[in-house]
N, C-alpha and C positions, 0 to 999 in steps of 0.2 A: 401499614395503616392505609386506609382509603378515605377520601373525602369527596364530597359531591362538587362537581365543577359546573357552576351556573353559566348559562349563556348570556344572562343579563341580570343586573341586581334586582332582587325581589324581596318582598317583605315576608318574614317568617310566617308559616301557616298558623291559622288560628284554630284549626280543628283537625281531627284525624282525616276527614275526607279531603280537606284542602291540602293537607300535608302529603297525602298520597298522590293527589293530582299534580302537585308541583315537583314530583320526583324528577331528577335529572341524572345524566350519566355519572358514574363513579370513576374517579381517578385514583389509581394506586400510587402511593408515595412511600418510598423506602425511608428507613431510619436516617440514612446519610443525607437524603434530600431534606428531611425535616430539620436536621442539625444545621445544614447550610442555609436554609431559610431563616432559622432563628439568628444565625450570625449576621445575615444581611439586614434583618430588622433591627438588631442591636446597633450595628454600624450606622444605619440610617438615622436612628434616634440620637446617637451621640454626636453625629456631625451634621444634623439637620438636612439630610439628603432625601431624595425621593426614591421610591421603589419602582421596579419595572411593572408593566401591566400584568405579566404572568404572576408575580408575587402578590399583587393585589387580588387577583382571581383566586389564588390559593387561600389567602387569608379570609376572603369573603366566603369561600366554600366552607372553610372550617367554622366560621361564625354561624352560618346558616345550619350546618350540621348540628352544632351545639344547641341552637335554638329549637331545631326540630326534635332533638333528643329530650330537651327540657319539656317541650309540649307533650311528647308521648309519655314521659315519666310521670306527668301530672295525672294521667289516667290510671286508675287502679287495676285495669285489666292487663297491664303490660308486665310480663314476667321476664326473668333473666333470659330464658330460652327464646322468647319472642324478640328481645332486644338483640341477642346474638344473631338471630336470623335477619333482622332488619339491617344490621351493620355488616352483613355478609361474612361473619366469622364462621358460621356453620352452614351446611347445606340444608335447604328446606326440604324436609322429608317427613312423612307420617308412617313410614313402614316400621313395623315392630323391630326388625333386626337393626335398623338405623337408630331408632329411639333408645333402645336398651342394649346397644352394642357393648357397653362397658360392664354389663352385668355378667356374672359368672354363669357358666353353662349348667351348674348344679341347680340353679333356680328353676329349671324346667321340669323338675320331678313332679311337682303338683299338677302342672299342665299335662304331663304325659299320663298321669293317673286319670285325670278328668277325660282326656281324649279316649282312653280305653273304654269308657262307658258308652261311647257311640258305637254300637254294635253293627250299624248298617253299612259300615265301610267308609264313612266320612272321615274317619281317622286316617285311613290310608291316603286320603287326598293331601294330608299334611306333608307327605314325602314329596320332595322337590318343590318346597314352598317358595323357592326363589322365582318360580314362574307363576305363582298364584295370582299376582296382579294382572298378568296378561290373560290368564285363564278366566278370571272373573270378568274382565272387560269383554272377552269373546262371548262368554256365557250370557252376559246382560244384553247383548245385541245378537243373539243367535237367530232371531227371527228376521233380522234385517237382510233384505236381498242384496246380493253382491252386484256391483255394476258390471256390465259385460265388458270384455276386453276391447281394446281399441280396434275398431273395424277399419281395415285398410281399403283404400281405393285401388281397385285392380286395373292396371293398364297393360294392354297387349301390344307387343312390339313385333310387327310382322317382318319376315325376311325380305330384303330388297336385293334384286339382282340375281336371285336364285330361287328356284321353285322345285317342287317334287318332280323327280324323273330326270333332272339335269345331270350331266356328267360331273363327277367329283373333280373339283379344281385342284385337289391335292395330289391324287394318284393318276387322274385322267383315265381310269379303267372302269371303276364302278359307277353306279348311279345313286344319287341321294334319295332318301325317303323320310317320311315324318318320324320324328323321335320325341321322346318325352320332353316337354318344354322346360327350360331352365328358369328358375324363379328365386327371388330373394326379397326380403322385407327390409324397407328402409324407413326410418322415422325422420321426417323433415320438419323444419321450422318455418313459421310464417309470422309476419306482423299480425297483431290482434285484428287490425282493420286494414283493408286495402281497397283501392278504388278500381272499378271496372267500367270502361266506356263501351257501350254496345251501339254499333252503327248498323242500322237495318236498311237494306236496299228497298227503294220504293219506285213504283211505276205509276204513271198518271195517264189516263185516257184523254186523248186530244179531242174526243167527241163530247163525252158527258162530264169529263173532269174528275171522275172518281179516281181515288188514289189507292193503290194496292201495295202493302208493305210485307216484307219477309217475316215469317213467323219466328218469334224468339224461342230459344230452347226451353224445355220444360223446367229446368232448374232455375232459369232466370225468372220465368213467370211465377214460380213458387215463392220467390223471395220478395215479392211485392209488385204492385202495378208499375207501369213505366214512369208515371209522374211522381213516384216516391223515391227520393234521393237516397235515403238510408234504408237498406233492406232489413227484413225481419231478422236475418242472421246477425247483422251488425248491431241492432238493438239488443238482441239477446246477449251478445258478448259484452256490451257495455253494462247491462244490468248484472250479469254474473260477476264481472270484475269489481263492480262497485259494492253490491249488497251481499256477496258471499266471500269474495276474495279480500274485501276491505280496502280496495284501491280508490281513494277519493277522486272526484271529477278532475281536479287540477293535476293530480298525479297521472291520471290516464292521458290528459292532454300532453304532459311533458314526455311520457314514455312514447306516445305516438309520434311526437316530434323527433325523438331520437331514432325512430325507425323509419323516418322519411316522409311523414305526412302531418299536416296540421289539422287539429280537431279541437275546437274550443270546449271548455268545461261546461258552458251554458248549453251548448248543443247536445252534449252527452246527457245532461239532465232532461232536456226536452224529449229525447228519444226514450229515456227510461220511463218518463211519464206516460208515453204511449204504451209501453209494455205493461205498466201498472193498470192502465185503463182496460186493457184486454184481459188481464188476470183478475180484476176485481170481482166479477160474478163468481168465479171459481173460489176465491177467498171467502166470499159470503156463504157459498155452499159448504165449504170445509168447516166453517163455524157452526152451521146447523148440524153437520154430521158429528162434530166433536162434542156438541152439547149432550148427545146421547151415549157418550163413551162410558163404559163401566169403570175405567181407571184413568186418572189424570195426574200427571206430574206438573207442579207449578212453582214458579219462583220469579223474582224480578231483580233488576239492577238499575242503578241510577243512570239517567241520561240528561240531555239538555236540549231545549228548544228555545232559541233566542227570542222569538216573538210570541211566546206563550205567556199570557197574563194569568192572574189569579183566577181560581175557579171555586165557586161555592158548591160544596158537595155535602150530602147528608148521609150519615151512616149511624146506625144504632139510635135513631131518633134525634141526633144532634147535627146541626148544620155548622160547618166550619169553612173558613177560607183556606183553600189549599194552593200551594205553589210548587210542591215537589214533583218533578218529572221523573217517571220511571218507565222502563221497558219491561212489560210483563210477558212471561213466556209460559206456554202451556204445551205439554206433550200428551195428546189424547190417544189412547190405545183402543182401537175398535177391531176386534178379531185379530187378524194378522197385519192390519194397517196401522201406520204410525203418522199421526197428523201433528204437525208443528205449527203453532200460531204465535205471533208476536203482536203486541200493541204498545205504542209509545204515547203516553199521555200523562195527565195529572191524575195519579191514582196508583194503588198497589195491585199486585196480582190477585189478591182475594176479592177485590171489588170487581175486577174484570171477569173473574170466574163466576161471580154472582150473576153478572149479565148473561154469560154463556148459559148457565143453568136455568135462567129464566125462560129459555125456549125449549127446555128439555121436555120430552114426552111425559105426560102425566102417569102413564102405566110403567115407565122405566123404573127399575129398582134404584135405590140410593147409590150414588157413585162413591168410589174410593178416591180420596184426594191425598196425594203424597206431597209433602212440603216440609220445610223446616218449621221450627216452633214459633216463629214470629207471628204475632196476632194479625199483622197486616196481611199475611198470606192465607188467612182462614176466612171462610165465608160465614155469614150470619143469616138466620131465618130460613135456612135451607137444610134439609136433612141429608147428612152425608156421613161416611165412615172416615174417620181421621187416621191417617198413617203418617208417622213422623220419621225423619231421616236419622238413622243410627250413625251415619258418618259424622254428623254434627255433634251428637252426644259423645261419641268416641274421641272426637278432636279435643273436647274439654279436658280429657285425661291425657291425651297424647302430648299436649302442650306443657304438661307438668312432668315430663319424663326426666328432666334434669333436676327440677326443683323437688319433686316427691317421687323418686324412682321406685320405691317399694310399692307405694299405693298405685302408681300408674301401671306398674307391671301386673298387679292383680286385675285391674279393670281391662287392660289391653289383652291379657290372656283369655279372659272370658269372651271378649268381643272377637278374638281370633277364631273361635269355634263357630261363630255365627256365619262368617263368610266361607269358612270351610264347608259347612253344611249346605250353604246356598250353592256353592260350586258343585258339590256332589249331586244336588237335585238337577242341575242343568246337564251335567255329564250323563246322568241316567235317563234324561228325557222325561222327567216326571211332569204330569199335568198339574193344573193349579191345585186340585184337591190333594193329590199325592204330596206335592211340595208343602202344602200347609200342614198336613199331618206329620210329615217328617220334621218340620221345624218345631211343631208343637211338642214332639217327643224329645228331640235332641237339642234344640236351641233355647226353648223356653226355660228349662232348668238353669241354664247359665245366666239368663237375664234375671230370673228370680233370685238366684244366689247373689248376683251383683247388687240387686235391690236390697236384700237383707244386709249385706256388708255395708252399703252406704248408710242405711238406717241405723245400724249399730254404732258406726263410727261417729255419726252426728249426735245420736242420743247420749252416748257416753262422754261427749265433749272431748274425745280424743282429736277430733277435727273441728276447728273453728268454722262456724257456718259462713262467715264473711270472708274467709280465706279463699284463695283461688281453687284449692282442692274442694273446699266446702261448697263453692258455687257450682263446680262441675257435678258434685254429688246431688245437690238440690235440683239442678237442671234435670238430671236423670230421673230422680224420684218424682218431680213435678210432672214430667211428660212420659211416665212409665207406660201408661196404657197405649198411647199412640206409638211408642217405640216398639211395642210388642204386637202391633197389628198384623204383621206378616205371619205370626204364629196362630192367629185366630181367623183371619179373613183370607180365603183362597184368592190368589192372584196379587195380594198386596206385596209391594217390593220391600226390600230390606232398607234401601237408602234412596236418596234423591239424586244420585250421581248422573242419571240420564239427562235430566234437565240442566244440571250444572254444566255438563259437556256442551249441550246445545246453546246455552246462553253465552258461551264464549264467542259465538258468531257475532252477537251484539257487542260484546266487549271489544272484540277485534275491530269492528267498524267504528266504535266510539273512540278508541285510541288513535285511529287513523284520521277520522274526519272531525272529531271533537264534538260536533253538535249538528242539529238540524236547524235550518233557518226559520222555517214556519211549520205549523201543525200539518199543513197539506204535504210538505216534504216528508214529514215523519210518517204520514199515512201511506205515501208512496213506498217508502222504505219498508214499512211493515208488510204490505201486500207482497212485494217482490221477495223479501227475505223469507217470509213464511212459505211461499211456494217453492223456493229453491231448497230450503231446509227439508221440506216434505219430500221433494224429489230425491234428495240425498239419502234420507232415511229409508226410502222404499226402493232404492236401486233403479231410479228412473233417469234416463238421459235428459237432463234439464235443458240442454241446448236444443235438442230436437223437439222437446215438449213446448218450450216457449215459442219456437218457430211455428209449430202446428196451431197453437192457440191464436197467435196473431193472424195466421192465414185464414182461420175460420171464426172470426170474431162474431159474426151474425149467428152462427150455430151455437157458439158458446153462450151468448146472451139468451137464446131461446131455451137451452137445456144445459145449464152449467154442471149438473150432476153427472152428465154423460161425458164430461171433459175433465174429470179429476185425473191426477197424474198417473194413476195405476190402471185406468180403464179408457183412456182417450183413444179415438180411432186413429190407428197408424196408417200412414200413406202406403199404398201397395208398392 
């Protein structure tokens, strides 16, 4: 058995969101330890004794766990399978082989016959399905450039005490000559930040009083003017550690102290603000470029800004007082470029995308927007092609693998062919039109068959509409057109996993830092995180890029479109 061990007494969560936020480490307790605890409680009650602090912690943990379970059980969406995952009894997995492992192998006959219909060779991709997840992940990011290998700093070590033509000190007969240099590669470690003190010799004329100073090395001048204490490289490291690696300011201060130097958290924030000021023109240029993208992935996740007050916003002709803070994420695909944008504010992803599309060129065709089926992630009053995430629809059936194994197997087997076909398209290098035609021929029949099955089950009353299986079926039927978009629209993706992956950068930062203090701090984080994520997606060295932008801030302000991560002028 396992119970949650609280660090301090807390009140039971009042909602699913609060319950998830108050999650604490889990302590494993054996059956013998439970029996011993029960004996100690019984003895303390009989003899009016006090328990130890450890026993009180265990009892409080058990009480909080029961309260949390009671709260979750009050929601109709909690299945036995979900409960087993929340309690850590089963491993959380959505793979077909894990969900339906207990089913007999004979149940694959219908699936094998259906796969045979795919004459293009997609059925062959089913072989070696254990690697399908990795193949799909590689295929979905096949256009993402790879980062170059670590570039070593080459140091030459000349011979001392011996030169070409000298007598051999070993045999004293021959003469030495130049030979192939010996070399090896060594990876060394450094503290993230270190201090350098530069002392320049100066001469002063005793006649006119003019002072002449030694010229600093080029690498020192490139890292900032002499009156700037924190170099561009130091600022870049602070920003990357905070907004991409998820290390809060105070943690950076602590780590730097362990490595032999003091650097306050407030100073790190000040330096990150300088980086954001330099990157802000580029961030605005990226927004304008993303507005004309033919395809956008969008999603959002909750966040928190301590000093963010209520905001009156109007949507759909209605004005409402809004208080919910979200970080909206957009992945815009423009040709081979991948632009990642974040915004933390009061509002959902759909509202922000409406603002982005407000600057879209009038002659540009309607964009394709990929998202989940939440209405908050959809735009209004703007023409667009809706593409919905099939991973979300599939998950509704996958969560019922133990509760309704036969029904779940039918749906999951149909969905299995969708991703097999998509992997086949990527492996064959199909363009957008070829991929759409392939899916229309081989994937759409599976989706239509699944639609017919759901309709028959609900119409015949064999499945109750308000049951968990009925809700999964109604979700699929209600959003069928958007789920089939990849079969009709060239370039439309099958799922929204790309933005789900990128939004983990925000989730990682939120779990480490918990909140932003002010809206200005959130804006700084959005600018830096967007630039770093875009560099990562396009295979750009973010450290060198941030240094170059800071070094050329005036040129960046004059023409930010010339300083985007993939086309900025490199130093010779």
